[in-house]
All heavy atoms as an XYZ file, in Angstrom:
723
protein
N     -44.734     23.835    -33.716
C     -45.302     22.810    -32.839
C     -44.287     22.584    -31.718
O     -43.104     22.111    -32.004
C     -45.451     21.606    -33.680
C     -46.054     20.475    -33.007
S     -46.277     19.180    -34.262
C     -47.359     18.130    -33.412
N     -44.580     22.879    -30.501
C     -43.647     22.733    -29.340
C     -43.426     21.297    -28.970
O     -44.359     20.462    -29.023
C     -44.303     23.494    -28.275
C     -45.776     23.568    -28.595
C     -45.839     23.494    -30.075
N     -42.153     20.914    -28.787
C     -41.812     19.502    -28.317
C     -42.082     19.408    -26.826
O     -41.834     20.308    -26.020
C     -40.398     19.232    -28.633
C     -40.184     18.887    -30.057
C     -38.734     18.421    -30.244
C     -38.546     17.978    -31.686
N     -37.165     17.438    -31.797
N     -42.453     18.171    -26.432
C     -42.533     17.912    -24.991
C     -41.166     17.618    -24.444
O     -40.346     16.866    -25.068
C     -43.431     16.699    -24.760
C     -44.919     16.971    -24.831
C     -45.608     15.688    -24.339
C     -47.113     16.027    -24.313
N     -47.846     14.851    -23.847
N     -40.874     18.207    -23.288
C     -39.531     17.966    -22.674
C     -39.676     16.640    -21.823
O     -40.675     16.306    -21.251
C     -39.231     19.067    -21.719
C     -38.972     20.358    -22.429
C     -38.579     21.463    -21.452
O     -38.687     21.303    -20.297
N     -38.165     22.570    -22.063
N     -38.654     15.844    -21.967
C     -38.590     14.602    -21.174
C     -38.480     14.878    -19.760
O     -37.822     15.781    -19.297
C     -37.465     13.703    -21.635
O     -36.266     14.344    -21.415
N     -39.207     14.145    -18.905
C     -39.253     14.457    -17.449
C     -38.296     13.536    -16.731
O     -38.689     12.810    -15.816
N     -37.018     13.558    -17.060
C     -36.029     12.763    -16.266
C     -35.972     13.171    -14.842
O     -35.788     12.412    -13.939
C     -34.726     12.829    -16.931
C     -34.564     11.982    -18.206
C     -33.199     12.056    -18.651
C     -33.055     11.141    -19.841
N     -31.584     11.232    -20.414
N     -36.122     14.420    -14.600
C     -35.892     15.018    -13.228
C     -37.016     14.504    -12.395
O     -36.780     14.161    -11.221
C     -35.978     16.500    -13.363
C     -35.291     17.134    -12.121
C     -35.177     18.639    -12.382
C     -34.418     19.303    -11.317
N     -34.352     20.708    -11.501
N     -38.231     14.304    -12.889
C     -39.319     13.825    -12.046
C     -39.313     12.307    -11.803
O     -39.878     11.867    -10.821
N     -38.603     11.549    -12.655
C     -38.603     10.077    -12.421
C     -37.613      9.685    -11.352
O     -37.767      8.576    -10.793
C     -38.185      9.393    -13.807
C     -39.317      9.471    -14.802
C     -38.846      8.744    -16.017
C     -39.957      8.744    -17.127
N     -39.583      8.050    -18.299
N     -36.615     10.419    -10.976
C     -35.688     10.069    -10.000
C     -36.287     10.119     -8.627
O     -36.894     11.061     -8.239
C     -34.506     11.022    -10.065
C     -33.256     10.554     -9.337
C     -32.107     11.478     -9.493
O     -32.270     12.630     -9.886
N     -30.915     10.986     -9.223
N     -36.168      8.986     -7.916
C     -36.767      8.903     -6.615
C     -35.945      9.645     -5.596
O     -34.766      9.857     -5.805
C     -36.984      7.472     -6.151
O     -35.723      6.888     -5.947
N     -36.498      9.894     -4.530
C     -35.762     10.617     -3.481
C     -34.712      9.755     -2.781
O     -33.690     10.224     -2.286
C     -36.734     11.110     -2.331
C     -37.667     12.289     -2.908
O     -37.239     12.961     -3.788
N     -38.813     12.419     -2.297
N     -34.929      8.391     -2.734
C     -33.964      7.523     -2.149
C     -32.652      7.507     -2.935
O     -31.574      7.337     -2.331
C     -34.518      6.173     -1.970
C     -35.635      6.065     -1.015
C     -36.921      5.833     -1.331
C     -35.364      6.250      0.388
C     -37.935      5.760     -0.412
C     -36.344      6.220      1.332
C     -37.654      5.936      0.934
N     -32.747      7.649     -4.261
C     -31.551      7.540     -5.002
C     -30.662      8.785     -4.839
O     -29.463      8.765     -5.178
C     -31.866      7.311     -6.477
O     -32.553      8.442     -6.972
N     -31.344      9.889     -4.367
C     -30.576     11.094     -4.173
C     -29.695     11.028     -2.887
O     -28.704     11.717     -2.788
C     -31.474     12.337     -4.046
C     -32.152     12.661     -5.330
C     -33.113     13.765     -5.101
C     -33.935     14.052     -6.402
N     -34.942     15.056     -6.193
N     -30.086     10.198     -1.987
C     -29.333     10.065     -0.705
C     -28.007      9.331     -1.046
O     -27.946      8.349     -1.751
C     -30.154      9.342      0.347
C     -31.427     10.067      0.777
C     -32.202      9.104      1.681
C     -31.125     11.299      1.481
N     -26.943      9.749     -0.325
C     -25.620      9.223     -0.625
C     -25.524      7.831     -0.079
O     -24.694      7.026     -0.550
C     -24.636     10.068      0.054
O     -24.739     10.129      1.395
N     -26.320      7.445      0.917
C     -26.144      6.075      1.451
C     -26.690      4.991      0.542
O     -26.341      3.804      0.627
C     -26.807      5.986      2.852
C     -28.330      6.264      2.776
C     -26.114      6.798      3.897
C     -29.086      5.951      4.029
N     -27.574      5.348     -0.420
C     -28.133      4.344     -1.334
C     -27.322      4.311     -2.632
O     -27.551      3.487     -3.519
C     -29.602      4.641     -1.683
C     -30.415      4.475     -0.404
C     -31.056      5.517      0.266
C     -30.641      3.176      0.039
C     -31.716      5.286      1.337
C     -31.445      2.967      1.157
C     -31.972      4.027      1.855
N     -26.428      5.275     -2.857
C     -25.636      5.271     -4.106
C     -24.366      4.446     -3.897
O     -23.855      4.347     -2.787
C     -25.268      6.758     -4.410
C     -26.458      7.587     -4.759
C     -26.040      9.019     -5.046
O     -24.963      9.376     -4.693
N     -26.901      9.757     -5.737
N     -23.957      3.843     -4.970
C     -22.686      3.058     -4.819
C     -21.502      3.955     -4.624
O     -21.484      5.153     -5.131
C     -22.604      2.339     -6.177
C     -23.441      3.149     -7.125
C     -24.555      3.772     -6.285
N     -20.542      3.442     -3.860
C     -19.412      4.278     -3.559
C     -18.522      4.471     -4.813
O     -18.050      3.463     -5.361
C     -18.607      3.608     -2.422
C     -17.562      4.515     -1.859
O     -17.461      5.683     -2.197
N     -16.755      3.996     -0.911
N     -18.305      5.641     -5.219
C     -17.593      5.952     -6.430
C     -16.109      5.786     -6.167
O     -15.369      5.397     -7.048
C     -17.893      7.406     -6.962
C     -19.273      7.504     -7.413
C     -19.484      8.967     -7.970
C     -20.949      9.166     -8.408
N     -21.176     10.588     -8.759
N     -15.652      6.175     -4.986
C     -14.227      6.224     -4.648
C     -13.950      5.106     -3.678
O     -14.296      5.241     -2.519
C     -13.813      7.577     -4.153
C     -14.275      8.678     -5.081
C     -15.411      9.450     -4.780
C     -13.598      8.930     -6.258
C     -15.804     10.462     -5.554
C     -13.951      9.955     -7.059
C     -15.098     10.723     -6.717
O     -15.443     11.730     -7.626
N     -13.254      4.104     -4.105
C     -12.806      3.097     -3.128
C     -11.300      3.204     -3.029
O     -10.514      3.232     -4.018
C     -13.103      1.709     -3.643
C     -14.592      1.347     -3.556
C     -14.816     -0.056     -3.915
C     -16.272     -0.364     -3.743
N     -16.584     -1.821     -3.972
N     -10.876      3.314     -1.780
C      -9.472      3.468     -1.489
C      -9.092      2.126     -0.867
O      -9.349      1.910      0.279
C      -9.235      4.610     -0.547
C      -9.592      5.980     -1.126
C     -10.720      6.559     -0.784
C      -8.770      6.548     -2.062
C     -11.112      7.739     -1.339
C      -9.121      7.748     -2.635
C     -10.290      8.373     -2.251
N      -8.284      1.335     -1.654
C      -7.835      0.166     -1.142
C      -6.475      0.388     -0.470
O      -5.531      0.996     -1.039
C      -7.631     -0.957     -2.228
C      -7.325     -2.264     -1.745
C      -7.275     -3.176     -2.899
C      -6.941     -4.538     -2.379
N      -6.863     -5.562     -3.508
N      -6.364     -0.149      0.761
C      -5.190     -0.012      1.527
C      -4.194     -1.047      1.041
O      -4.451     -2.249      1.055
C      -5.396     -0.098      2.994
C      -6.131      1.064      3.616
C      -6.111      0.869      5.148
C      -6.706      2.094      5.791
N      -6.679      1.914      7.222
N      -2.995     -0.659      0.722
C      -1.987     -1.616      0.459
C      -0.752     -1.255      1.281
O      -0.460     -0.123      1.465
C      -1.521     -1.496     -1.008
O      -1.144     -0.163     -1.377
C      -2.663     -1.895     -1.999
N      -0.132     -2.356      1.785
C       1.000     -2.207      2.667
C       2.185     -1.821      1.822
O       2.539     -2.494      0.821
C       1.225     -3.487      3.392
S       2.702     -3.471      4.436
N       2.859     -0.696      2.161
C       4.005     -0.262      1.309
C       5.206     -1.130      1.528
O       6.193     -1.055      0.799
C       4.278      1.143      1.831
C       3.653      1.260      3.124
C       2.506      0.334      3.181
N       5.215     -1.968      2.584
C       6.412     -2.789      2.894
C       6.171     -4.286      2.456
O       7.039     -5.057      2.574
C       6.738     -2.798      4.381
C       6.959     -1.358      4.992
C       7.202     -1.452      6.462
C       8.265     -0.831      4.335
N       4.932     -4.545      1.943
C       4.663     -5.896      1.483
C       4.661     -6.063     -0.085
O       4.574     -7.183     -0.545
C       3.297     -6.350      1.992
O       3.293     -6.377      3.416
N       4.771     -4.911     -0.740
C       4.681     -5.073     -2.172
C       6.072     -5.542     -2.703
O       7.025     -5.653     -1.989
C       4.416     -3.616     -2.841
C       3.001     -3.170     -2.473
C       5.422     -2.652     -2.360
N       6.042     -5.872     -4.023
C       7.307     -6.366     -4.690
C       8.332     -5.269     -4.588
O       7.981     -4.123     -4.836
C       6.942     -6.869     -6.054
C       8.042     -7.606     -6.726
C       7.567     -8.110     -8.067
C       8.699     -8.897     -8.767
N       8.217     -9.369    -10.058
N       9.526     -5.674     -4.451
C      10.675     -4.716     -4.423
C      10.507     -3.683     -3.260
O      11.017     -2.573     -3.388
C      10.849     -3.961     -5.728
C      11.113     -4.894     -6.872
O      11.755     -5.857     -6.640
O      10.770     -4.528     -7.965
N       9.923     -4.068     -2.187
C       9.786     -3.251     -1.017
C      11.189     -3.273     -0.224
O      11.821     -4.276     -0.203
C       8.663     -3.717     -0.122
N      11.426     -2.229      0.477
C      12.684     -2.212      1.282
C      12.589     -3.163      2.488
O      11.475     -3.407      2.938
C      12.847     -0.742      1.758
C      11.410     -0.203      1.707
C      10.744     -0.926      0.588
N      13.692     -3.763      2.813
C      13.685     -4.761      3.880
C      13.745     -4.013      5.243
O      14.519     -3.013      5.368
C      14.917     -5.632      3.750
C      14.946     -6.800      4.701
C      16.177     -7.643      4.404
C      16.221     -8.819      5.415
N      17.374     -9.635      5.281
N      13.012     -4.513      6.160
C      12.987     -3.817      7.458
C      14.165     -4.302      8.267
O      14.292     -5.501      8.474
C      11.681     -4.146      8.223
C      10.485     -3.628      7.409
C      11.688     -3.576      9.569
C       9.146     -4.121      7.924
N      14.976     -3.409      8.686
C      16.199     -3.674      9.447
C      16.485     -2.528     10.395
O      16.179     -1.373     10.030
C      17.304     -3.862      8.482
C      18.555     -4.458      9.171
O      18.434     -5.183     10.213
O      19.697     -4.223      8.725
N      16.991     -2.867     11.506
C      17.247     -1.796     12.470
C      18.386     -0.845     12.077
O      18.496      0.290     12.504
C      17.612     -2.351     13.914
C      18.932     -3.124     13.943
C      20.046     -2.469     14.470
C      19.057     -4.418     13.600
C      21.289     -3.135     14.468
C      20.209     -5.105     13.706
C      21.366     -4.432     14.117
O      22.539     -5.119     14.173
N      19.121     -1.317     11.079
C      20.295     -0.457     10.632
C      19.847      0.484      9.496
O      20.528      1.426      9.192
C      21.443     -1.308     10.104
C      22.115     -2.108     11.196
C      23.142     -2.983     10.649
C      22.516     -4.293     10.244
N      23.470     -5.298      9.771
N      18.613      0.239      8.939
C      18.096      1.085      7.784
C      17.317      2.259      8.463
O      16.133      2.364      8.584
C      17.145      0.261      6.933
C      16.832      0.918      5.705
O      17.183      2.125      5.449
N      16.089      0.235      4.845
N      18.117      3.239      8.898
C      17.609      4.436      9.607
C      16.729      5.328      8.699
O      15.653      5.810      9.168
C      18.785      5.251     10.184
C      19.667      4.457     11.040
C      18.227      6.501     10.948
C      18.947      3.766     12.245
N      17.078      5.342      7.447
C      16.271      6.282      6.547
C      14.856      5.690      6.416
O      13.920      6.482      6.381
C      16.980      6.186      5.163
C      16.455      7.185      4.150
C      17.286      7.161      2.916
C      16.829      8.205      1.887
N      17.535      8.139      0.685
N      14.691      4.379      6.392
C      13.367      3.768      6.295
C      12.624      3.968      7.656
O      11.428      4.299      7.675
C      13.447      2.280      5.992
C      12.094      1.472      6.008
C      11.258      1.865      4.857
C      12.384      0.025      6.068
N      13.280      3.709      8.724
C      12.660      3.795     10.102
C      12.189      5.180     10.439
O      11.116      5.361     11.110
C      13.558      3.228     11.112
C      14.072      1.816     11.021
C      15.015      1.445     12.138
C      12.887      0.850     11.019
N      12.859      6.174      9.965
C      12.432      7.604     10.312
C      11.147      7.958      9.757
O      10.426      8.858     10.207
C      13.521      8.563      9.827
C      14.716      8.635     10.722
C      15.549      9.799     10.453
N      16.680      9.778     11.424
C      17.756     10.461     11.253
N      17.914     11.205     10.202
N      18.722     10.435     12.217
N      10.770      7.279      8.635
C       9.446      7.579      7.987
C       8.269      7.156      8.867
O       7.155      7.597      8.696
C       9.364      6.870      6.632
C      10.236      7.558      5.617
C       9.933      7.121      4.211
N       9.989      5.675      4.102
C       9.704      4.991      3.019
N       9.328      5.619      1.930
N       9.805      3.687      2.971
N       8.500      6.201      9.795
C       7.490      5.595     10.551
C       7.576      6.025     12.017
O       6.944      5.391     12.891
C       7.505      4.077     10.421
C       7.261      3.602      9.071
C       8.308      3.265      8.178
C       5.992      3.579      8.525
C       8.072      2.899      6.898
C       5.724      3.232      7.210
C       6.790      2.917      6.314
O       6.550      2.560      5.065
N       8.319      7.027     12.323
C       8.397      7.646     13.616
C       7.975      9.043     13.567
O       8.340      9.833     12.605
C       9.884      7.471     14.122
C      10.002      8.160     15.489
C      10.316      6.019     14.202
N       7.235      9.491     14.604
C       6.731     10.893     14.599
C       7.825     11.849     15.006
O       8.924     11.384     15.371
C       5.589     10.986     15.524
O       5.995     10.852     16.895
N       7.537     13.078     15.040
C       8.572     14.091     15.470
C       8.939     13.916     16.908
O      10.057     14.266     17.285
C       8.008     15.519     15.194
C       7.872     15.903     13.758
C       7.350     17.250     13.589
O       7.110     17.996     14.604
O       7.101     17.646     12.466
N       7.955     13.484     17.693
C       8.235     13.255     19.046
C       8.988     11.929     19.405
O       9.235     11.547     20.484
C       6.952     13.270     19.837
C       6.308     14.628     19.779
O       6.991     15.624     19.596
N       4.939     14.686     19.813
N       9.194     11.096     18.336
C       9.916      9.880     18.505
C       8.969      8.660     18.719
O       9.492      7.582     19.024
N       7.663      8.892     18.577
C       6.789      7.744     18.797
C       6.554      7.017     17.496
O       6.606      7.614     16.455
C       5.392      8.289     19.285
C       5.495      8.823     20.682
C       4.093      9.216     21.143
C       4.143      9.571     22.646
N       2.765      9.878     23.115
N       6.305      5.709     17.582
C       6.054      4.910     16.395
C       4.586      5.170     15.941
O       3.653      5.237     16.714
C       6.183      3.346     16.814
C       7.526      3.048     17.334
C       5.794      2.526     15.584
C       7.681      1.731     17.919
N       4.489      5.440     14.672
C       3.192      5.798     14.088
C       2.301      4.531     13.912
O       2.839      3.448     13.630
C       3.345      6.463     12.726
C       3.978      7.852     12.680
C       4.268      8.274     11.260
C       3.144      8.849     13.420
N       0.983      4.668     14.223
C       0.162      3.458     14.139
C      -0.082      3.022     12.683
O       0.101      3.847     11.726
C      -1.152      3.935     14.781
C      -1.108      5.424     14.656
C       0.297      5.833     14.670
N      -0.437      1.783     12.545
C      -0.578      1.224     11.191
C      -1.793      1.834     10.462
O      -1.838      1.848      9.220
C      -0.764     -0.263     11.228
O      -1.889     -0.640     11.926
N      -2.763      2.342     11.169
C      -3.862      2.999     10.548
C      -3.501      4.270      9.789
O      -4.191      4.701      8.915
C      -5.105      3.307     11.515
C      -4.721      4.337     12.606
C      -5.848      4.494     13.532
N      -5.389      5.209     14.703
C      -5.314      6.526     14.829
N      -5.634      7.240     13.783
N      -4.835      7.032     15.876
N      -2.459      4.879     10.154
C      -1.970      6.065      9.491
C      -0.959      5.668      8.382
O      -0.964      6.232      7.305
C      -1.201      7.025     10.539
C      -2.365      7.568     11.479
C      -0.527      8.177      9.827
C      -1.828      8.350     12.599
N      -0.127      4.697      8.646
C       0.964      4.396      7.639
C       0.534      3.288      6.683
O       1.234      2.982      5.682
C       2.224      3.944      8.367
O       1.878      2.774      9.263
C       2.756      5.042      9.268
N      -0.620      2.638      6.875
C      -1.095      1.493      6.046
C      -0.197      0.356      5.984
O      -0.145     -0.422      5.099
C      -1.398      2.004      4.575
C      -2.500      2.979      4.568
O      -3.318      3.021      5.461
N      -2.503      3.806      3.525
N       0.585      0.120      7.015
C       1.512     -1.039      7.131
C       0.632     -2.211      7.656
O      -0.194     -1.966      8.574
C       2.679     -0.709      7.991
C       3.616     -1.924      8.178
C       3.479      0.396      7.414
N       0.891     -3.403      7.190
C       0.152     -4.602      7.655
C       0.647     -4.865      9.087
O       1.724     -4.413      9.531
C       0.457     -5.791      6.771
O       1.811     -6.108      6.823
N      -0.190     -5.663      9.736
C       0.110     -5.964     11.149
C       1.418     -6.695     11.365
O       2.190     -6.381     12.301
C      -1.049     -6.712     11.775
C      -2.296     -5.953     12.041
C      -2.066     -4.764     12.961
O      -1.500     -4.925     13.975
N      -2.479     -3.583     12.490
N       1.647     -7.582     10.446
C       2.944     -8.364     10.574
C       4.101     -7.457     10.340
O       5.064     -7.520     11.137
C       2.941     -9.491      9.474
C       4.073    -10.414      9.498
C       4.025    -11.470      8.390
C       5.293    -12.267      8.355
N       5.241    -13.233      7.268
N       4.044     -6.633      9.404
C       5.163     -5.719      9.107
C       5.263     -4.635     10.215
O       6.368     -4.105     10.489
C       4.964     -5.059      7.740
C       5.034     -5.968      6.534
C       6.471     -6.558      6.405
C       6.508     -7.501      5.226
N       7.789     -8.050      4.946
N       4.126     -4.249     10.770
C       4.067     -3.279     11.812
C       4.887     -3.786     13.133
O       5.651     -3.065     13.734
C       2.629     -2.892     12.248
C       2.511     -1.886     13.315
C       2.889     -0.520     12.880
O       2.886     -0.151     11.759
N       3.237      0.312     13.852
N       4.701     -5.087     13.363
C       5.412     -5.690     14.428
C       6.936     -5.726     14.193
O       7.711     -5.397     15.063
C       4.908     -7.087     14.759
C       3.612     -7.145     15.529
C       3.131     -8.580     15.892
N       1.879     -8.684     15.211
C       1.535     -9.634     14.317
N       2.425    -10.580     14.034
N       0.412     -9.691     13.764
N       7.295     -6.097     12.939
C       8.741     -6.076     12.549
C       9.284     -4.687     12.649
O      10.387     -4.443     13.088
C       8.901     -6.625     11.206
C       8.642     -8.055     11.020
C       8.790     -8.546      9.566
O       9.569     -7.890      8.799
O       8.160     -9.530      9.206
N       8.493     -3.712     12.228
C       8.933     -2.366     12.176
C       9.144     -1.783     13.605
O      10.163     -1.152     13.898
C       7.916     -1.474     11.443
C       8.259     -0.122     11.010
C       9.313     -0.124      9.986
C       7.016      0.516     10.439
N       8.155     -2.036     14.466
C       8.291     -1.546     15.856
C       9.502     -2.233     16.522
O      10.201     -1.540     17.301
C       6.995     -1.707     16.603
O       6.747     -3.147     16.773
N       9.757     -3.466     16.318
C      10.890     -4.181     16.862
C      12.194     -3.519     16.405
O      13.120     -3.279     17.193
C      10.846     -5.628     16.543
C      11.907     -6.474     17.224
C      11.649     -6.566     18.733
C      11.858     -7.918     16.656
N      12.255     -3.256     15.089
C      13.409     -2.661     14.498
C      13.632     -1.197     15.065
O      14.840     -0.797     15.324
C      13.290     -2.596     12.974
O      13.285     -3.943     12.540
N      12.600     -0.501     15.197
C      12.752      0.909     15.777
C      13.246      0.806     17.245
O      14.022      1.625     17.638
C      11.364      1.574     15.651
C      11.023      1.921     14.241
C      11.355      2.939     16.532
C       9.679      2.500     13.998
N      12.697     -0.095     18.008
C      13.147     -0.218     19.373
C      14.588     -0.667     19.467
O      15.378     -0.192     20.337
C      12.259     -1.250     20.122
C      10.828     -0.686     20.338
C       9.948     -1.709     20.952
C       8.483     -1.194     20.976
N       7.555     -2.168     21.492
N      15.002     -1.548     18.555
C      16.418     -1.915     18.472
C      17.329     -0.743     18.161
O      18.377     -0.528     18.788
C      16.694     -3.037     17.519
C      16.215     -4.328     17.969
C      16.478     -5.446     17.018
N      16.000     -6.790     17.514
C      15.766     -7.790     16.685
N      15.931     -7.668     15.421
N      15.359     -8.927     17.219
N      16.841      0.047     17.188
C      17.678      1.239     16.790
C      17.672      2.275     17.900
O      18.721      2.913     18.110
C      17.007      1.878     15.542
N      16.653      2.376     18.633
C      16.661      3.266     19.806
C      17.664      2.854     20.886
O      18.382      3.639     21.437
C      15.276      3.366     20.524
C      14.302      4.190     19.734
C      13.026      4.133     20.550
N      11.950      4.899     19.782
C      10.621      4.617     20.017
N      10.333      3.765     20.951
N       9.757      5.282     19.324
N      17.709      1.532     21.125
C      18.624      1.003     22.119
C      20.049      1.166     21.778
O      20.933      1.459     22.576
C      18.333     -0.490     22.371
C      17.221     -0.710     23.307
O      16.820      0.180     24.025
N      16.603     -1.857     23.168
N      20.273      1.159     20.459
C      21.699      1.372     19.946
C      21.946      2.816     19.633
O      23.016      3.140     19.117
C      21.866      0.525     18.671
C      21.877     -0.980     18.935
C      21.898     -1.727     17.586
C      22.978     -1.416     19.799
N      21.037      3.713     19.973
C      21.102      5.114     19.777
C      21.311      5.559     18.346
O      22.003      6.481     18.042
C      22.256      5.736     20.673
N      20.700      4.724     17.458
C      20.827      5.042     15.992
C      19.715      6.006     15.645
O      19.785      6.809     14.763
C      20.610      3.821     15.166
C      21.785      2.754     15.395
C      21.436      1.516     14.541
C      23.088      3.356     14.960
N      18.623      6.017     16.449
C      17.477      6.961     16.244
C      17.461      7.949     17.390
O      17.736      7.650     18.540
C      16.101      6.223     16.229
C      15.742      5.529     14.941
C      14.382      4.847     15.050
C      15.642      6.527     13.808
């Protein structure tokens, strides 16, 4: 006696197959690396930290790439400019 196969494939609507109607499986929450607990302090003398946020050409990297908050980005850019004036960078 042959068993009937369940028709799960036929019950799925076409809208659920589209990616815009499916819940986002991967959420990437941006966290500021300089705002977390035990984060390094932004200072113009901390060259090792400042070099991570400067490109090879010497430009300050935008916050959309580094995930730094706007408040910390302003402090960071001010510290980088101070280090440039003192020829530390």
